[in-house]
TIDREN-361161 format. One record per residue (C-alpha): x, y, z; residue number from 1. Coordinates in steps of 0.1 Angstrom, whole numbers, plus 2048, in hexadecimal, padded with zeros to 3 digits. Layout:
<atoms>
     u     v     w   seq
     X     Y     Z   NUM
...
</atoms>
This chain:
<atoms>
     u     v     w   seq
   6A4   7A0   E77     1
   69D   79C   E9A     2
   694   7C0   EA1     3
   67F   7C1   E82     4
   66C   7A4   E8A     5
   667   7B5   EB3     6
   658   7D5   E9C     7
   642   7BD   E85     8
   633   7AD   EA4     9
   62E   7CC   EB4    10
   61C   7DC   E99    11
   605   7BB   E97    12
   5FB   7BF   EBC    13
   5F3   7E4   EB6    14
   5DB   7DA   E99    15
   5CB   7C2   EAC    16
   5C7   7DD   EC8    17
   5B5   7F3   EB1    18
   5A0   7D6   EA7    19
   596   7CE   ECA    20
   58A   7F0   ED1    21
   575   7F4   EB4    22
   565   7D4   EBF    23
   560   7E2   EE1    24
   552   7FE   ED1    25
   539   7EF   EBB    26
   52E   7D2   ED2    27
   52E   7E3   EF4    28
   532   80D   EF1    29
   51B   80F   ED4    30
   4FD   7FF   EDF    31
   4FD   812   F00    32
   506   830   EED    33
   4E6   82D   ED4    34
   4CE   81F   EF5    35
   4D3   83E   F02    36
   4C4   84F   EE7    37
   4A9   831   EE9    38
   4AF   826   EC7    39
   4A7   801   EC7    40
   499   7F1   EAB    41
   49F   7D7   E90    42
   48D   7E0   E71    43
   4A3   7F4   E57    44
   492   817   E4C    45
   4A0   831   E33    46
   4A0   856   E41    47
   4AC   875   E31    48
   4A3   86E   E0E    49
   4A1   88D   DF4    50
   49F   88E   DD3    51
   4A8   8B1   DCB    52
   4C7   8C4   DDB    53
   4BE   8C9   DFD    54
   4BF   8EB   E12    55
   4DB   8DB   E29    56
   4FA   8C3   E25    57
   50F   8B6   E42    58
   533   8AF   E42    59
   548   8A9   E61    60
   56D   8AD   E6A    61
   583   89C   E85    62
   5A0   8A5   E93    63
   5B4   8B5   EAF    64
   5A8   8DA   EBA    65
   5C6   8E8   ECF    66
   5DF   8D5   EB6    67
   5FA   8EA   EA5    68
   5E6   8DC   E83    69
   5C4   8DC   E95    70
   5C4   902   E9B    71
   5CD   90C   E76    72
   5B7   8F5   E68    73
   598   8FC   E7B    74
   59A   922   E73    75
   5A1   916   E4F    76
   583   901   E4A    77
   56D   918   E5B    78
   578   932   E40    79
   574   91B   E23    80
   54B   914   E34    81
   547   936   E2F    82
   556   93C   E0A    83
   540   91F   DFD    84
   523   927   E09    85
   526   94C   DFF    86
   532   941   DDC    87
   50E   93A   DC8    88
   521   924   DAD    89
   528   909   DC7    90
   50C   8F8   DD7    91
   4F4   910   DCA    92
   4D6   911   DE5    93
   4E2   8F8   DFB    94
   4F7   901   E1A    95
   518   8EE   E27    96
   51A   8E6   E45    97
   53A   8D8   E5A    98
   53B   8C7   E7C    99
   55A   8C8   E8C   100
   563   8B0   EA8   101
   580   8A9   EBD   102
   596   88C   EBC   103
   5B0   894   ED6   104
   5C9   87F   EBF   105
   5B7   860   ECF   106
   5A7   845   EB6   107
   58F   83B   ED0   108
   57E   85F   ED4   109
   583   862   EA9   110
   56C   846   EA8   111
   551   853   EBD   112
   555   871   EAB   113
   54C   863   E87   114
   531   84F   E96   115
   522   86E   EA4   116
   524   87A   E84   117
   50C   860   E75   118
   4EE   86C   E87   119
   4F0   890   E74   120
   4F7   87C   E51   121
   518   889   E4B   122
   522   881   E28   123
   545   886   E2D   124
   55F   88A   E43   125
   580   8A5   E47   126
   598   892   E5D   127
   5A2   881   E6F   128
   5C2   896   E76   129
   5D9   87C   E87   130
   5E5   85F   E72   131
   5D9   845   E94   132
   5B9   850   E92   133
   5B5   84E   E6A   134
   5BC   82B   E6C   135
   59E   826   E85   136
   586   83B   E75   137
   58A   82D   E56   138
   57C   80D   E5E   139
   55E   820   E66   140
   55E   832   E45   141
   55F   815   E31   142
   544   802   E43   143
   52A   823   E44   144
   53C   82E   E1C   145
   543   84E   E28   146
   55E   861   E18   147
   57A   86A   E2C   148
   58F   887   E23   149
   5B2   88B   E36   150
   5C5   8B0   E36   151
   5E0   8A0   E4C   152
   5E2   87C   E52   153
   602   874   E3F   154
   603   84E   E46   155
   611   83C   E28   156
   5FC   81D   E30   157
   5DB   82F   E2E   158
   5DD   833   E09   159
   5DB   80A   E06   160
   5BC   7F9   DF8   161
   5B0   7F3   E1A   162
   59C   811   E20   163
   58E   81D   DFF   164
   578   83E   E0A   165
   599   84B   E1D   166
   5A6   868   E08   167
   5C5   87D   E0C   168
   5C1   8A1   E00   169
   5E6   8A3   E11   170
   604   895   E09   171
   612   86D   E14   172
   62F   868   E27   173
   638   853   E0E   174
   643   872   DF9   175
   653   884   E15   176
   66B   868   E1A   177
   674   864   DFA   178
   67D   889   DF7   179
   693   881   E1C   180
   6A3   865   E0A   181
   6AE   87C   DEA   182
   6BD   897   E00   183
   6CF   878   E13   184
   6DE   86A   DF3   185
   6E3   892   DE5   186
   6FE   897   E00   187
   70B   876   DFE   188
   6FE   863   E20   189
   6FC   840   E23   190
   6ED   839   E43   191
   6D4   84E   E5C   192
   6C7   847   E7C   193
   69B   84D   E81   194
   68C   859   EA0   195
   667   855   E97   196
   644   858   EAE   197
   640   831   EB6   198
   61A   835   EA6   199
   60C   82F   E85   200
   619   850   E79   201
   63B   84A   E84   202
   643   823   E79   203
   631   823   E59   204
   645   847   E51   205
   668   836   E5A   206
   65E   816   E49   207
   658   828   E28   208
   678   83C   E30   209
   68B   820   E32   210
   67F   80F   E10   211
   686   834   DFF   212
   6AA   830   E0A   213
   6B3   80F   E00   214
   6A6   818   DDE   215
   6C7   82E   DDF   216
   6DC   815   DF0   217
   6DB   827   E13   218
   6CA   817   E32   219
   6BE   823   E57   220
   6DC   818   E6A   221
   6C3   81C   E8C   222
   69D   81E   E93   223
   693   832   EB4   224
   66F   832   EBD   225
   660   845   ED9   226
   640   848   EEB   227
   626   859   EDA   228
   610   871   EEE   229
   611   895   EFF   230
   627   88C   F1A   231
   64A   885   F0E   232
   666   879   F25   233
   681   88B   F28   234
   696   871   F36   235
   68F   856   F1B   236
   693   86D   EFE   237
   6B9   876   F12   238
   6C3   852   F12   239
   6B7   84C   EEC   240
   6C9   86A   EE3   241
   6E9   85D   EF3   242
   6E7   83B   EE5   243
   6E6   84F   EC2   244
   704   864   EC8   245
   716   842   ED3   246
   711   836   EAD   247
   721   837   E89   248
   707   852   E75   249
   703   873   E7D   250
   6E6   876   E67   251
   6C7   879   E7A   252
   6A2   87D   E6F   253
   688   884   E86   254
   661   877   E80   255
   64F   880   E9D   256
   634   896   EAB   257
   63D   8BB   EB6   258
   63C   8B5   ED9   259
   655   899   ED7   260
   66A   8A9   EB9   261
   672   8C7   ECC   262
   67B   8B6   EEA   263
   693   89F   ED4   264
   6A6   8BD   EC8   265
   6A3   8CF   EEB   266
   6B6   8AE   EF8   267
   6CB   8AC   ED9   268
   6DA   8D0   EDE   269
   6E0   8C9   F04   270
   6F4   8AA   EFD   271
   707   8BE   EE0   272
   6FA   8AA   EC5   273
   6F1   8CD   EB4   274
   716   8D4   EAB   275
   72B   8CD   E8C   276
   728   8AC   E7D   277
   707   8A4   E83   278
   6E8   8A8   E68   279
   6C2   8AA   E75   280
   6A8   8A4   E60   281
   687   8AB   E68   282
   664   8A3   E57   283
   648   8BD   E50   284
   63D   8B9   E75   285
   654   8D6   E7E   286
   64C   8ED   E61   287
   629   8EB   E6A   288
   630   8F6   E8E   289
   64A   912   E80   290
   62C   91C   E65   291
   615   91F   E82   292
   624   937   E99   293
   642   944   EA0   294
   656   930   EB9   295
   66C   93D   ED6   296
   690   949   ED0   297
   69B   92B   EE7   298
   688   911   ED5   299
   696   91B   EB4   300
   6BB   920   EC4   301
   6B4   8F9   EC6   302
   6AB   8F3   EA3   303
   6CA   903   E93   304
   6D9   8F3   E72   305
   6BD   8D8   E6F   306
   6AE   8D2   E4C   307
   685   8CF   E4C   308
   669   8CB   E30   309
   64D   8DC   E2C   310
   62D   8D0   E14   311
   632   8EC   DF8   312
   61A   900   DEF   313
   61B   91B   DD1   314
   61B   93F   DD5   315
   5FC   946   DC1   316
   5E9   968   DC6   317
   5CB   955   DD5   318
   5E1   945   DF0   319
   5EF   96D   DF5   320
   5CB   97B   DFA   321
   5C2   95E   E10   322
   5E2   963   E2A   323
   5DE   987   E27   324
   5B5   97F   E33   325
   5C5   964   E4B   326
   5DE   97F   E5C   327
   5BD   996   E63   328
   5A8   975   E72   329
   5C5   971   E8B   330
   5D7   98B   E90   331
   5F8   97E   E86   332
   5F4   969   EA7   333
   5ED   949   E90   334
   604   940   E71   335
   5F6   92D   E53   336
   608   90C   E4D   337
   604   8F2   E30   338
   5EA   8DC   E41   339
   5D1   8FC   E48   340
   5D5   901   E21   341
   5CB   8DB   E1B   342
   5AF   8DF   E34   343
   5A1   8FC   E1E   344
   5A5   8EB   E00   345
   595   8CC   E0F   346
   573   8DD   E17   347
   570   8ED   DF2   348
   57A   8C7   DE7   349
   55F   8B5   DF6   350
   545   8D6   DEE   351
   54A   8D1   DC9   352
   54A   8AE   DCB   353
   526   8AF   DDF   354
   51F   8C5   DC3   355
   523   8B1   DA4   356
   516   894   DBA   357
   4F3   8AA   DBC   358
   4F7   8B1   D97   359
   4FB   88E   D92   360
   4D8   884   D9F   361
   4EA   878   DC1   362
   4D1   878   DDE   363
   4DC   87B   E04   364
   4CF   85B   E11   365
   4D7   846   E2F   366
   4D2   824   E3A   367
   4D2   819   E5A   368
   4EF   800   E61   369
   4E3   7DA   E69   370
   502   7C4   E63   371
   506   7C0   E88   372
   4E1   7B8   E94   373
   4DC   795   EA4   374
   4C3   77B   E99   375
   4A3   781   EB3   376
   49F   75E   EBA   377
   4C4   75F   ECE   378
   4B8   779   EE7   379
   4B7   79B   ED3   380
   4CB   7AF   EC3   381
   4DC   7D4   EBE   382
   4CC   7EE   EB2   383
   4E1   804   E9D   384
   4C8   819   E8D   385
   4DA   83A   E96   386
   4F7   82F   E7F   387
   4F1   830   E5C   388
   503   82B   E3A   389
   506   844   E1F   390
   4F6   832   E03   391
   505   847   DE8   392
   526   84A   DF7   393
   53A   838   DDD   394
   52F   856   DC2   395
   538   871   DD7   396
   556   85F   DDE   397
   55E   85A   DB3   398
   557   881   DB3   399
   574   887   DCD   400
   589   874   DBC   401
   583   887   D98   402
   585   8A6   DA7   403
   5A2   8BD   D94   404
   59E   8E1   D9F   405
   5BB   8FC   DAD   406
   5B7   902   DD1   407
   5CB   918   DEB   408
   5E8   8FA   DEC   409
   5EA   8F5   DC7   410
   5DC   8DF   DAC   411
   5C7   8C5   DBD   412
   5C0   8A3   DA9   413
   5C7   880   DB8   414
   5DD   865   DAA   415
   5D9   840   DA7   416
   5E0   840   DD0   417
   5C4   858   DD8   418
   5E2   871   DE1   419
   5E5   895   DD2   420
   5F4   897   DB0   421
   618   8A3   DAF   422
   626   8A4   DD0   423
   640   8BC   DD7   424
   652   8C8   DFA   425
   666   8E7   E04   426
   688   8DF   E15   427
   690   8FC   E2B   428
   6AC   8FF   E45   429
   6A8   910   E66   430
   6C0   92C   E6B   431
   6BF   947   E86   432
   69C   952   E90   433
   691   946   E71   434
   691   92D   E53   435
   69F   931   E2E   436
   697   920   E13   437
   6B1   907   E02   438
   6A0   8F7   DE6   439
   682   8E1   DDE   440
   678   8BC   DD3   441
   65C   8AE   DC2   442
   651   88C   DB4   443
   656   89C   D91   444
   67B   8A7   D8F   445
   68C   89F   DB4   446
   6A3   8BA   DC3   447
   6A2   8DB   DB1   448
   6A7   900   DBC   449
   68B   908   DA2   450
   669   909   DAD   451
   655   8E6   DA3   452
   63C   8FE   D8D   453
   65A   909   D7A   454
   661   8E5   D74   455
   644   8D7   D6D   456
   647   8E7   D4C   457
   667   8D8   D44   458
   66B   8B2   D3B   459
   675   89E   D5A   460
   698   89E   D60   461
   6A1   887   D83   462
   6C8   886   D77   463
   6E1   889   D93   464
   6EF   8A9   D81   465
   6CF   8BB   D83   466
   6CD   8B9   DA3   467
   6D2   8D5   DB9   468
   6CE   8E7   DDC   469
   6DD   907   DE9   470
   6F4   909   E06   471
   6EA   8FA   E27   472
   6F5   90C   E46   473
   6FA   8E8   E5C   474
   6F9   8E5   E84   475
   717   8F7   E91   476
   714   912   E78   477
   72A   904   E5F   478
   724   905   E38   479
   738   8E6   E34   480
   728   8C1   E2E   481
   725   8AF   E49   482
   737   88E   E44   483
   717   87D   E51   484
   72D   864   E69   485
   745   85D   E84   486
   753   840   E95   487
   73E   83B   EB2   488
   747   845   ECE   489
   741   821   EE3   490
   762   813   EE5   491
   75C   7FC   ECD   492
   77B   7F2   EB3   493
   776   7EC   E91   494
   77B   7C5   E8A   495
   798   7C4   E69   496
   79F   7A1   E5D   497
   7C2   79A   E4E   498
   7CA   77B   E3B   499
   7E5   768   E4D   500
   7F8   758   E2B   501
   811   73A   E2D   502
   823   74E   E0B   503
   82B   76F   E02   504
   82E   77D   E27   505
   839   79F   E18   506
   817   7A7   E10   507
   80B   79F   E33   508
   81C   78C   E53   509
   811   78B   E77   510
   82D   799   E90   511
   835   77B   EA5   512
   82D   77E   ECB   513
   811   79F   EC1   514
   7F1   7A6   EB1   515
   7FE   7B8   E98   516
   806   7B0   E73   517
   820   7BF   E5A   518
   826   7C0   E38   519
   821   7D7   E17   520
   7FB   7D5   E18   521
   7FB   7DC   E3F   522
   811   7FE   E3A   523
   7FB   809   E20   524
   7DC   805   E35   525
   7F0   817   E53   526
   7F9   831   E3C   527
   7D4   837   E31   528
   7C9   838   E51   529
   7DE   84F   E62   530
   7D1   865   E45   531
   7AE   869   E4F   532
   7A3   889   E61   533
   794   870   E7D   534
   79F   852   E92   535
   795   830   E8C   536
   799   819   EAB   537
   79D   7F5   E98   538
   7AF   7D2   EA1   539
   7BA   7B9   E8A   540
   7AD   797   E8D   541
   7BC   77A   E76   542
   7AD   764   E5F   543
   7BF   741   E55   544
   7D2   72F   E67   545
   7F6   736   E55   546
   7F9   713   E47   547
   7EE   71B   E24   548
   7DE   735   E18   549
   7BA   745   E22   550
   79C   747   E06   551
   799   76E   E05   552
   776   76B   DFA   553
   76D   759   E19   554
   780   776   E2C   555
   769   78F   E16   556
   74E   779   E1E   557
   74F   781   E48   558
   74B   7A5   E3C   559
   729   79E   E32   560
   71E   787   E4C   561
   72D   7A2   E68   562
   748   78F   E7A   563
   761   7AA   E69   564
   75B   7D0   E69   565
   775   7CD   E49   566
   791   7BC   E36   567
   7B4   7C5   E2D   568
   7D5   7B7   E1A   569
   7D9   7AA   DF7   570
   7B3   7A9   DF1   571
   7AE   7A9   DC9   572
   78F   7BD   DC2   573
   779   7A6   DAE   574
   755   7A4   DA0   575
   74C   785   DBB   576
   755   798   DD7   577
   74D   7BE   DCE   578
   727   7B2   DCA   579
   72B   7AA   DF0   580
   742   7C5   DFC   581
   74F   7E4   DF7   582
   773   7EB   DED   583
   78C   809   DF0   584
   79B   816   DD3   585
   7B6   7FC   DC8   586
   7DB   806   DD8   587
   7ED   7ED   DC5   588
   7EB   7DF   D9E   589
   7E4   7BC   D9B   590
   7DB   7A3   D79   591
   7E0   780   D76   592
   7FD   778   D60   593
   80E   759   D53   594
   82F   74D   D62   595
   841   72F   D4E   596
   864   724   D4C   597
   880   736   D3A   598
   8A6   735   D31   599
   8BA   746   D18   600
   8BF   731   CF7   601
   8E2   73A   CE8   602
   8E0   742   CC5   603
   8EF   723   CAD   604
   8FA   723   C84   605
   8D9   71E   C7C   606
   8C9   73B   C8C   607
   8C3   755   C6F   608
   8A9   73C   C63   609
   88F   740   C82   610
   885   75D   C7F   611
   86A   751   C67   612
   852   734   C6B   613
   85D   715   C51   614
   839   71F   C41   615
   845   743   C3E   616
   862   73A   C2B   617
   852   725   C14   618
   83A   73C   C0C   619
   855   75C   C06   620
   86A   747   BF2   621
   84E   73F   BDD   622
   842   761   BD4   623
   866   76D   BCF   624
   867   750   BB2   625
   83A   75A   BAA   626
   846   77F   BA5   627
   866   779   B8E   628
   850   763   B76   629
   833   77D   B74   630
   850   798   B6D   631
   862   780   B5A   632
   83F   77D   B41   633
   834   7A4   B44   634
   857   7AB   B36   635
   860   78F   B1E   636
   851   79F   B00   637
   85D   7C0   B02   638
   87C   7BE   B17   639
   89E   7B1   B0A   640
   8A8   7AA   B2C   641
   88F   78F   B32   642
   895   77E   B0C   643
   8AF   764   B05   644
   8B3   73C   B0A   645
   89B   72D   B20   646
   8B9   727   B38   647
   8C5   747   B35   648
   8A0   754   B3E   649
   89C   73C   B59   650
   8BD   74A   B6B   651
   8AF   770   B64   652
   88B   768   B75   653
   89E   75B   B93   654
   8B7   773   B93   655
   8A4   78F   B94   656
   88A   785   BAF   657
   8A6   77A   BC8   658
   8B7   79B   BBE   659
   895   7AF   BCB   660
   89F   7A4   BEA   661
   8BA   7BB   BED   662
   8AC   7D6   BD2   663
   8CD   7CD   BBD   664
   8B7   7C1   B9F   665
   8C8   7D0   B7D   666
   8AD   7C4   B67   667
   89A   7E2   B5A   668
   86F   7E2   B59   669
   85F   7EC   B3B   670
   840   7E7   B3B   671
   826   7F7   B52   672
   817   7DD   B5F   673
   83A   7CF   B6A   674
   845   7EC   B7A   675
   825   7EA   B90   676
   829   7C7   B9A   677
   850   7D0   BA5   678
   845   7EB   BB5   679
   82B   7D8   BCC   680
   845   7BD   BCF   681
   85F   7D5   BDC   682
   848   7E1   BF7   683
   842   7BF   C04   684
   865   7B6   BFC   685
   86E   7D3   C16   686
   856   7C8   C2F   687
   860   7A5   C30   688
   888   7B4   C37   689
   880   7C9   C50   690
   86D   7B1   C66   691
   887   79A   C60   692
   8A2   7AD   C6C   693
   890   7B6   C8C   694
   887   794   C92   695
   8AB   788   C8E   696
   8B6   7A2   CA8   697
   8A2   799   CBE   698
   8A8   774   CBB   699
   8D0   779   CC0   700
   8CE   792   CDD   701
   8AE   78D   CF1   702
   8A9   76F   D07   703
   88B   755   CFC   704
   872   73E   D0B   705
   87E   71A   D14   706
   857   710   D14   707
   83B   711   CF7   708
   824   724   D10   709
   81F   746   D02   710
   806   757   D16   711
   7E1   74E   D23   712
   7D4   744   D00   713
   7ED   72C   CF9   714
   7EA   71B   D1E   715
   7C7   717   D1B   716
   7C6   706   CF9   717
   7DD   6EA   D06   718
   7D6   6CF   D21   719
   7F5   6D7   D36   720
   7F3   6DD   D5E   721
   7F3   701   D68   722
   7FC   70C   D89   723
   7E9   726   DA5   724
   7EB   735   DC4   725
   7D9   723   DE1   726
   7BC   73E   DEA   727
   7BE   754   DCB   728
   7A1   75C   DB3   729
   7B5   750   D99   730
   7A6   72A   D9C   731
   780   737   D9C   732
   788   74F   D7C   733
   79E   735   D69   734
   781   71E   D6C   735
   763   72E   D6A   736
   76D   74D   D54   737
   785   73B   D3C   738
   778   719   D40   739
   799   705   D47   740
   78F   6E1   D56   741
   796   6E1   D7A   742
   7AC   6C0   D79   743
   7C7   6D4   D66   744
   7C8   6EF   D85   745
   7E7   6E7   D9D   746
   7E5   6F9   DBE   747
   807   705   DCC   748
   80A   718   DEF   749
   82D   729   DE9   750
   847   739   DD4   751
   85E   715   DDA   752
   842   6FF   DD1   753
   83F   71A   DAC   754
   866   714   DA4   755
   861   6EF   DA9   756
   843   6E9   D95   757
   851   6FE   D7C   758
   878   6EA   D7D   759
   864   6CB   D7A   760
   84F   6D6   D5C   761
   82C   6C4   D54   762
   840   6A1   D4A   763
   84B   69B   D6C   764
   82D   6A6   D81   765
   831   6CD   D80   766
   81F   6E7   D6D   767
   827   6F9   D49   768
   81D   71A   D5D   769
   813   72C   D79   770
   7F3   74B   D79   771
   7F4   75D   D94   772
   7F2   786   D9C   773
   80B   799   D91   774
   819   7A5   DB5   775
   821   784   DBF   776
   831   779   D9E   777
   848   797   DA1   778
   851   78B   DC2   779
   858   769   DB6   780
   86C   773   D97   781
   881   78A   DAF   782
   891   76B   DBB   783
   88C   756   D9F   784
   89F   75A   D7E   785
   897   741   D64   786
   870   746   D63   787
   862   765   D52   788
   83D   773   D4D   789
   830   768   D29   790
   816   77C   D18   791
   803   79A   D27   792
   7F0   7A0   D46   793
   7CD   790   D3E   794
   7BA   79F   D5D   795
   7B6   7BF   D67   796
   7B1   7C6   D8F   797
   7C2   7D1   DAA   798
   7C0   7CD   DD3   799
   7A9   7DD   DEB   800
   79D   7DE   E0F   801
   77B   7D3   E12   802
   762   7E2   E25   803
   73B   7DA   E28   804
   725   7EA   E10   805
   71E   812   E0F   806
   739   813   E2A   807
   746   839   E2A   808
   768   82C   E3A   809
   76C   81D   E18   810
   76B   83C   E04   811
   781   853   E20   812
   79C   836   E1C   813
   798   836   DF8   814
   79F   85E   DF7   815
   7BE   855   E0E   816
   7D0   83B   DF9   817
   7CA   857   DDC   818
   7DC   86E   DF0   819
   7F9   857   DF8   820
   7FC   84D   DD3   821
   7FD   876   DCA   822
   817   878   DE7   823
   82C   85B   DDE   824
   82A   84A   DFB   825
   817   82B   DEB   826
   835   826   DD7   827
   84D   82B   DF0   828
   838   80D   E06   829
   83B   7F8   DE6   830
   860   7FB   DE3   831
   864   7F3   E07   832
   857   7CE   E08   833
   859   7CA   DDD   834
   880   7CA   DDE   835
   890   7B5   DC3   836
   8AF   7A6   DC2   837
   8CA   7A2   DA7   838
   8B1   78D   D91   839
   8AA   7A8   D72   840
   886   7AE   D6E   841
   888   7C5   D53   842
   87E   7AD   D35   843
   865   798   D4C   844
   84A   793   D30   845
   85A   781   D15   846
   849   779   CEE   847
   85B   75B   CE0   848
   841   75A   CBD   849
   855   757   CA0   850
   848   76C   C7D   851
   829   759   C70   852
   81A   758   C4C   853
   7FB   76F   C61   854
   80B   789   C66   855
   815   791   C40   856
   7F9   77F   C2C   857
   7EA   7A1   C28   858
   80C   7AD   C12   859
   80A   78B   C00   860
   7E7   78E   BF8   861
   7EB   7B2   BED   862
   80D   7A5   BD7   863
   7FA   78C   BC5   864
   7DE   79B   BBB   865
   7EF   7B5   BAD   866
   805   79A   B9A   867
   7E3   787   B8F   868
   7D3   7A8   B83   869
   7F7   7B2   B6E   870
   7F5   78F   B60   871
   7CE   793   B54   872
   7D4   7B2   B45   873
   7F2   7A5   B33   874
   7E3   787   B23   875
   7C4   79E   B19   876
   7DD   7AF   B09   877
   7E8   795   AF4   878
   7C8   785   AEC   879
   7BD   7A4   AE0   880
   7DF   7A7   AC6   881
   7D7   77F   ABE   882
   7B1   78D   AB6   883
   7BF   7A8   A9D   884
   7DC   794   A8F   885
   7DD   789   A6D   886
   7CD   75D   A6B   887
   7E3   742   A66   888
   7E7   738   A40   889
   7CE   71E   A35   890
   7DA   6FB   A37   891
   7F3   703   A56   892
   7F0   6F0   A73   893
   7F8   70A   A8A   894
   7D6   70C   AA5   895
   7CB   729   AB7   896
   7DD   71E   ADA   897
   804   71A   AC6   898
   7FB   73D   AB8   899
   7F2   74B   AD9   900
   817   73D   AEC   901
   827   74A   ACA   902
   81B   76D   ACF   903
   824   76A   AF5   904
   847   761   AEB   905
   84A   779   ACF   906
   860   796   AD3   907
   84A   7B2   AD0   908
   851   7D0   AB8   909
   85E   7EC   ACB   910
   84A   810   AC9   911
   85D   82B   AB6   912
   864   83D   AD3   913
   872   81F   AE3   914
   886   81A   AC6   915
   894   839   ACA   916
   89F   835   AEE   917
   8AE   815   AE5   918
   8C8   825   ACB   919
   8CC   841   AE2   920
   8C0   860   AD2   921
   8AB   86C   AF3   922
   8C1   85E   B0A   923
   8E1   870   B1A   924
   902   85D   B18   925
   901   858   B3B   926
   8E3   843   B3B   927
   8F1   831   B18   928
   90E   82B   B2B   929
   8FC   81B   B4A   930
   8E8   806   B34   931
   905   7F5   B21   932
   914   7D4   B2F   933
   92D   7D4   B4B   934
   94A   7C8   B39   935
   943   7E6   B1E   936
   941   7FD   B36   937
   962   7F6   B47   938
   972   7F7   B22   939
   965   818   B1D   940
   972   827   B40   941
   994   819   B38   942
</atoms>
């Protein structure tokens, strides 16, 4: 935070410095310069007014002639002017005149040259090349309303509303830094080091990189600024890179000018920082120099393995033709870079905008600048007649921004930020004496190995599965992706926080007389660290007083505060902690369970009644009699076995219903409805009988709970006190997630307190149950055989090691933990510390629920519906018979109800077939014998 404040203060001071020189120029230098010309007048004049196309139109260009960009841009703009003037469809009879001035990368010189252009009525300025100069000259362009088209200034802040007359014909660094951030995210790196030139170009570019990385949960771990200017101090860069080599990150982004950039790579090679493990990413300053001319082999050797960005330009026929023409002009001594193409297109862009300006009736008219004139009564004023305002500059600017044509660099149109539409970059890899392209980046579809022009024909797809790059040859001539970080070689040890537990010391406990710790968690951490392919210097930092278990949330918060570099121990991975730190892969399963008192209940003489609840017994008995009555009603009219005296029929009903329990009923059902009811009822009896047998077996053979607590639901519904471990996340979970009153929660600090509280019970000041994580409960139950886990584990989590957000160590340790699990070492460590006594835990989870009606209500409903439907159909049949029967004799007192009851009780005449079956005509002798009473069967057998 302090570093950011110093950088912000520095930027403010630099801006004040620029504005100071602007004021000095306007107040001191400008009057002197104009005085030499003999121009002192307070009058306002309008000059160069023309209402037809002039014969000449003047534009200016400000850049540094002897720079790698300036050399190419100068020749490219000269050729563009020649092409424009030779094309009769552009400007017609008007000749385009280009005035070039060098700024020497100086803001002051750039402003002087811009003011000189005002003498020649320049209506547009190409450049400046430098972002620093562009910031200063943009103020002049705003005041004089002259559009300024920069083909090389990439500072993102130049696109702000502060500079309305600044138009960028090249790509903003905001796009380039987005491309860099996506490359870093693509390879899985989380931290980078940025080396930049300390001016507007470097600072604002790195600021854009910082924002782009933050959107992908990456960050710049260290920013190193170097002085701008032609003279590069090797000792300064050496000291800077030595500091970088001592840091953790091995991904270095270089955003500088060419002179300082090459010095950085040269020193890096000298220090052994261009070897395997390092990642060097250079912005497009490097590709510009490489494209402008062949570098010495010694210089190329210092760049081996670097990734470089280059502004993408499509390989069109027009570009190829111009490149052939370029080689003839230069003899191959000067290469054509992307900035040269933008400079060429900028001339055509201005020419077409001016042509449209004249077609709209625009006039090149300039008004003298009078804003700084002093009142004559105060001793005279500044005569600035030579500095003029372009009256129609806003119209020309509008035409420039509305341009839409295809140039050498591709389609040229502007977005809302006055930057070229659909930006794209080539991603190149320096190999040998040249470069190879490994992919593209475009704002349309991200990283790809297909050219952006091909992707523009398809819908945009920014999914991670669609991001691809070719294989990169990294520094050290390796194809393996660098890890991107190492432990810094500065002697600093990682501060690993370890809780000092007051109980359950099997997991973590200090070794007396030393700074070391022992326990299950410590052994897992040491075993995982030993599997890493690099050494980790660390030291354990104790957390807690040892008198009570510390707050693990407080331990995790120390990582966020920067006090600790990590934390190990029995730390549960819960939601509120994952929001602030990163955890490794869980090395132990964990979750909250309920522990309740338990004892074996001896089975007594009435144990056979325990499988069903009383209400279940009542409903089952009622259904037995109900089904017996229903079957009797359905069979009474046609079945002789269901007829007879009332006493005999009651016994038949009871016997039939109860005998179905054992499937031993002897009464045959003759009606279809009766058989359907009996079939469904026998299915219900089968289910009830099987369930009763299983439950009774469990009651007689399995131990049962002596508590009414059967799980978290019954515990939550009660108002009894609940115990929990001090320092555990269980307290927050029970109060915030389950809504249990905090007054019900009793903190407990040791297994002894667990046992005492459970034995006392809620009526004697103890607790009804304890809620804790499963590993602790397993240790507790291994020595306490009178308590058991009830219900199911109601949360799912695990224990992990905590590290700062986006820490690469968390990822590598996760891989090591998985390897421990696969080899069985993790289980062996578990068995070493989690030993159990003779108290068996085979049946620790017990359910004491008796069978209730809710488990069978579906069966009873089906049976009841079948009985009801059968009765309805049966009585409808009787009603139809009653309707078609002969009416009662006149004068008789027999009403319809008595007739209905009489018909219900009346014996129905059997059909012919049934009559024949009764006489035995169609049944075998064995069947006849089976239907006779048992007494007759015995006589026959005798």
